[in-house]
Wavefront OBJ file of the C-alpha trace (Angstrom):
o trace
v 58.341 16.344 92.520
v 61.316 14.816 90.662
v 60.509 16.929 87.595
v 60.394 20.082 89.720
v 63.735 19.247 91.334
v 65.285 18.595 87.921
v 63.959 21.925 86.635
v 65.439 23.801 89.613
v 68.806 22.091 89.065
v 68.857 22.898 85.359
v 67.771 26.545 85.624
v 71.244 27.978 86.343
v 72.625 26.133 83.310
v 69.716 27.220 81.120
v 70.290 30.809 82.156
v 73.927 30.568 80.988
v 73.223 28.467 77.882
v 72.962 31.467 75.567
v 76.137 33.175 76.781
v 79.450 32.513 75.059
v 82.971 33.727 75.823
v 83.961 36.520 73.487
v 85.044 40.084 72.832
v 82.976 43.176 72.083
v 84.650 45.891 69.982
v 83.174 49.374 70.171
v 83.145 52.102 67.524
v 85.875 54.010 69.391
v 88.221 50.993 69.181
v 87.949 49.913 72.835
v 87.127 46.296 73.686
v 85.569 44.257 76.488
v 86.126 40.549 77.122
v 83.490 38.461 78.865
v 80.345 36.469 78.160
v 78.072 37.528 75.302
v 74.498 36.580 74.517
v 73.846 36.279 70.776
v 70.998 38.673 69.908
v 67.720 36.785 69.481
v 66.709 39.061 66.579
v 68.874 40.687 63.920
v 67.242 44.068 64.629
v 67.527 43.864 68.429
v 68.682 47.221 69.832
v 70.986 45.901 72.521
v 73.672 43.310 73.156
v 73.669 41.597 76.567
v 77.020 41.055 78.248
v 78.475 39.702 81.504
v 82.028 40.005 82.758
v 81.734 36.486 84.241
v 79.095 33.890 85.095
v 78.205 35.467 88.457
v 78.122 39.057 87.239
v 74.940 40.990 86.573
v 74.215 41.391 82.877
v 74.717 44.765 81.238
v 73.729 45.920 77.781
v 75.436 47.743 74.951
v 73.444 49.525 72.265
v 73.818 48.453 68.634
v 74.857 51.967 67.568
v 77.832 51.874 69.955
v 79.140 48.451 68.877
v 81.299 47.842 65.807
v 81.479 44.048 66.125
v 81.722 41.125 68.498
v 83.306 37.696 68.304
v 82.363 34.623 70.277
v 83.924 31.230 70.830
v 81.603 28.561 69.435
v 81.026 25.204 71.125
v 83.394 23.622 68.581
v 86.044 26.229 69.538
v 85.598 28.110 66.255
v 85.466 31.912 66.276
v 82.169 33.417 65.101
v 82.072 37.082 64.181
v 79.090 39.454 64.163
v 79.179 43.019 62.855
v 76.683 45.866 62.934
v 75.458 47.014 59.531
v 72.507 48.754 57.960
v 70.619 46.318 55.746
v 69.478 47.202 52.246
v 66.498 45.247 50.934
v 64.780 45.354 47.563
v 61.764 47.586 47.266
v 58.507 45.807 46.369
v 58.292 45.075 42.622
v 61.558 46.904 42.021
v 65.258 46.299 41.424
v 66.131 49.272 43.636
v 67.393 48.903 47.190
v 66.139 50.715 50.257
v 68.654 51.103 53.092
v 67.217 50.703 56.586
v 67.659 53.562 59.053
v 68.806 51.367 61.943
v 71.747 48.991 62.226
v 71.299 45.222 62.586
v 73.452 42.374 63.908
v 74.729 40.186 61.056
v 77.021 37.159 61.213
v 80.043 37.004 58.930
v 79.929 33.975 56.620
v 83.027 34.937 54.633
v 85.045 38.117 55.065
v 86.965 39.508 52.118
v 87.015 42.345 49.603
v 83.362 41.450 49.217
v 81.918 40.009 52.440
v 78.979 37.633 52.793
v 76.843 37.978 55.921
v 73.685 36.422 57.228
v 70.787 37.410 59.452
v 68.301 34.889 60.835
v 64.930 36.370 60.005
v 61.513 35.095 61.044
v 58.365 35.958 59.099
v 54.759 35.036 59.867
v 55.078 31.386 58.879
v 58.738 30.762 57.964
v 62.178 31.458 59.294
v 65.707 30.952 58.104
v 68.958 32.575 57.051
v 68.878 35.612 54.808
v 72.175 36.367 53.078
v 73.595 39.820 52.449
v 76.636 41.056 50.559
v 78.797 44.073 51.312
v 80.659 45.619 48.387
v 84.029 47.348 48.950
v 82.703 50.884 48.481
v 79.579 50.537 50.636
v 79.071 50.773 54.420
v 75.835 48.756 54.317
v 75.018 45.285 53.017
v 72.592 44.358 50.251
v 70.066 41.543 50.212
v 71.457 38.619 48.213
v 69.309 35.545 48.887
v 66.996 33.824 51.365
v 66.875 30.083 51.963
v 64.032 29.509 54.387
v 63.771 25.835 53.502
v 67.510 25.247 53.483
v 69.988 25.735 50.662
v 68.373 24.436 47.479
v 69.987 24.133 44.045
v 66.567 24.871 42.515
v 67.192 28.452 43.641
v 70.390 28.790 41.598
v 68.761 30.792 38.786
v 67.325 33.309 41.253
v 70.667 33.535 43.036
v 72.507 34.127 39.763
v 70.014 36.849 38.811
v 70.665 38.620 42.131
v 74.436 38.447 41.582
v 73.930 40.015 38.155
v 71.744 42.779 39.616
v 74.293 43.656 42.302
v 77.540 43.332 40.338
v 76.707 43.832 36.659
v 77.858 47.477 36.566
v 81.236 46.975 38.240
v 82.070 43.308 37.477
v 79.884 41.497 34.897
v 82.406 38.626 34.900
v 81.200 37.622 38.357
v 77.754 36.469 37.249
v 79.222 34.897 34.105
v 81.695 32.873 36.207
v 79.097 31.561 38.641
v 78.535 27.806 38.161
v 75.897 25.602 39.749
v 78.445 23.140 41.139
v 80.390 25.938 42.837
v 77.152 27.241 44.332
v 76.288 23.737 45.519
v 79.703 23.309 47.167
v 80.241 26.752 48.695
v 76.770 28.300 49.002
v 76.487 32.121 48.906
v 80.146 32.434 50.008
v 81.088 31.615 46.401
v 80.343 35.254 45.508
v 83.117 36.475 47.815
v 85.546 33.838 46.513
v 84.826 34.532 42.837
v 85.034 38.289 43.320
v 88.651 37.950 44.409
v 89.395 35.676 41.446
v 87.710 37.495 38.566
v 87.021 41.055 39.704
v 90.189 41.995 41.563
v 91.912 44.830 39.734
l 1 2 3 4 5 6 7 8 9 10 11 12 13 14 15 16 17 18 19 20 21 22 23 24 25 26 27 28 29 30 31 32 33 34 35 36 37 38 39 40 41 42 43 44 45 46 47 48 49 50 51 52 53 54 55 56 57 58 59 60 61 62 63 64 65 66 67 68 69 70 71 72 73 74 75 76 77 78 79 80 81 82 83 84 85 86 87 88 89 90 91 92 93 94 95 96 97 98 99 100 101 102 103 104 105 106 107 108 109 110 111 112 113 114 115 116 117 118 119 120 121 122 123 124 125 126 127 128 129 130 131 132 133 134 135 136 137 138 139 140 141 142 143 144 145 146 147 148 149 150 151 152 153 154 155 156 157 158 159 160 161 162 163 164 165 166 167 168 169 170 171 172 173 174 175 176 177 178 179 180 181 182 183 184 185 186 187 188 189 190 191 192 193 194 195 196 197 198 199
């Protein structure tokens, strides 16, 4: 009986646990402030929104949203944008751009931006990092760290940086050092781009 009572008391809080104060920005430039639920999947079609805790939830479609920001529990601002993802074709160095937009979180925004999507496969899950180059309106697969960020993956990461940037900035891959990767993670690509590739 006590467990049932506790469950009933906690349900309203559990229902609000996934909603965070924030702002939705639409493609037409208009905005809405309220409570936002972070999409459970990167390829979810809709974004759930409430004007306040007592309001009924509404939804906005991914194709209508440009971005949204939320206030994290530590009072930091977290930004999500909608982008088409480009992943490598099987046994190829060529990218295939998806038809539909996804929700991706900004890790570092700059001339080159680093973003991440939390992707779950059959037996693993974790962050998958993407990079958006200045002249592209989609983001390319950069790296996946399902078991957490590991320095053993540095060679693979460096090879991906070379694949993506060799034509327009070969200095980027040449400048990438293991210690920088260890300290900054995939965001180091955005930082180095501004240092060695900025014309």
